[in-house]
C-alpha positions, -999 to +999 in steps of 0.1 A: -725+250-533-690+247-518-687+285-516-719+287-496-706+261-472-672+277-468-685+312-460-699+305-425-667+287-417-646+317-428-667+340-407-662+319-376-624+319-382-621+356-390-644+370-363-620+363-334-591+378-353-611+410-360-620+413-323-583+408-313-573+437-335-600+460-323-589+493-308-607+514-282-605+550-271-602+550-232-604+588-229-629+601-204-658+618-222-665+643-194-692+670-196-700+698-172-727+686-149-717+650-150-720+635-115-708+601-103-706+583-070-682+556-060-677+534-030-641+533-017-629+507+008-594+512+023-577+485+044-545+492+063-528+483+096-522+508+124-505+501+157-510+463+154-547+466+145-564+462+111-585+491+100-611+490+071-627+523+061-657+525+038-663+559+021-687+572-005-673+599-028-695+620-050-678+639-079-694+666-101-677+680-132-679+718-129-655+728-157-639+712-188-611+733-203-601+734-240-571+712-233-593+686-216-584+695-180-613+686-158-623+704-126-643+684-101-662+692-069-659+662-046-677+653-014-664+624+007-687+608+033-673+583+059-697+554+061-682+526+082-651+515+101-642+479+109-614+473+135-608+447+161-638+427+151-660+457+157-681+476+131-687+513+137-714+531+118-697+564+110-729+580+097-741+584+133-709+600+145-718+635+132-687+636+110-688+664+085-684+653+048-650+664+034-653+688+004-627+695-022-621+709-056-596+690-077-582+693-112-571+664-135-554+665-169-571+649-199-552+617-193-562+614-157-531+629-141-538+647-108-529+684-110-541+701-079-566+704-050-577+730-026-559+733+007-531+709-003-503+732+009-480+713+033-493+679+022-462+660+009-481+627+003-509+638-020-490+635-053-473+603-042-507+587-035-522+598-068-492+584-087-497+550-070-535+547-074-547+568-104-556+553-138-537+572-165-552+570-199-532+563-231-528+590-256-540+568-285-565+541-291-555+507-276-565+471-278-558+437-261-521+434-253-512+471-257-491+487-230-483+523-220-462+540-194-467+571-172-435+587-159-441+604-125-440+642-127-420+658-099-416+693-111-434+718-088-452+688-071-443+689-034-432+655-020-435+637-054-409+610-061-395+600-095-408+567-108-433+553-133-466+534-137-470+508-164-504+498-178-516+469-200-549+463-217-555+427-206-588+420-223-624+431-228-645+419-199-681+425-189-688+440-155-726+438-148-741+451-180-711+471-191-684+462-216-651+472-200-614+473-208-597+453-181-564+471-175-536+458-152-509+480-138-479+484-116-463+515-102-430+521-085-411+550-070-374+552-078-362+572-049-365+577-011-357+556+019-387+534+015-400+537-021-437+530-025-450+504-050-485+494-061-502+470-085-538+463-094-565+462-120-590+487-134-622+481-153-628+510-177-662+513-194-657+513-232-687+536-239-674+567-220-641+559-203-656+558-168-639+536-142-665+510-131-642+494-105-606+492-094-585+471-071-551+483-058-525+469-034-497+492-021-465+486-002-449+515+017-481+535+012-474+572+021-488+578+056-474+590+089-453+558+086-450+538+054-475+509+055-492+483+034-527+493+021-554+479-001-580+500-019-611+491-039-632+514-060-667+507-072-691+529-092-724+532-074-758+535-091 
């Protein structure tokens, strides 16, 4: 009788411990033909004014190489601009969508893009805002570091990004890994830094949403910037 009474109590005590020790694979399970769309909002000051851009970015997987490198075709549409208390509908401005083909390594590291010659900021920006996946399964409390790659990467600065699996959290109907991070350049007159949070869907490694704040964001002049990413239906 006592054994039967103790069993439920043991299960209650052991279950949280098992969940705390659970490990997850945050690798992106990409397949050719996969298509996703995300809403990107970018806020930054310019000449004393506050600017807030809203963009919709559609990405289609066109190639997955044996080493996990993913090639994407991306289309970015500018939707809305808010500045000086005025909201401008950019969909009526006859702006052509921006198209690009980009490559990413298996861990999410940005490798290349079409027409990037002469752009000394693209690698810096990706170092500051991209989610880099761990090379092993991880669980709550686990940390990993990505050292910025500067070899043959025009404009890139040395530095590192540090990630931490904070907890499992539900976003809508999705179970996600909540991952906090900070990134910091280690050289240059005004080294850029960033910090933020990503929510990574546990079922397939897709980023459901992200929030990033940057200081000395690489632009014509270094500036503060805030970005949010949200997966759209």
